[in-house]
N, C-alpha and C positions, 0 to 999 in steps of 0.2 A: 597917432598916439592918443589914448583916452586920458583926459584929465578928470580925476575923481574928486568929489567933494563929499565929506561926511555931513549928514544933515540931522537935525533934531526932529524926529518924527517917530510915532509909535508904529507906523507902517512901512516907512522907507529908511534903509540903512544909509545909502549913498547914491549920489547922482553923477554920471560921467558924461563927458562931452568930447567929441572928436571934431575939431574945427575943420580939418581937411575934408571931411565927408559930410558935415552937418548932421551927424548922427548923435543922438542922445541915448544914454543908457540909465536904466533905473534899477537899483538892487532892492527889491522889496524884502521885508522881514520874512514873509511866508513863502517865498519862491526861490528857486535855484534852477538855472542860473538867472542872470538878470534879463530884463526886457529891453528891446531896442526900438527906437523911434527914428524915422527917416525925415529928411529935409526940415530939420529943426533950425531956425535961425538962432544965432548965438545969443541975441538979445532975449529970446524966449527962455533959453537956458539960464541966463543971468537973473532974470526975474524970478524963476523957479527957485533957484538955490537961495535967493534973498527974500522969499515970501515969508510973511509972518507965520502962516500955517502951510507947510509944504503939502500936506495931504489934501487940504482944501483947494490949494492952487492946482494940484495935479488933476483933481476932479473937474474943475472949472475950465482949465485952459489947455490941458495936455491930453487927457484920456480921450481916445477915439478920434483924434485929430491928426496924428502924425504916424499912422500906420505904414509899415514898409511894404 
């Protein structure tokens, strides 16, 4: 089951996480459907949704690191 969290960002609508598969999902404003990321530790997801700047955090710590 995916737990979705709405975030405040001009580029990202919401971020989801499925703890049973360690898969994270990002729903970007300019894309449909959402992107999925594999083998993401839950702590990485928690840090992401709590980041001061979600977009900056994505570019620094998520992008190109958890491709499926």
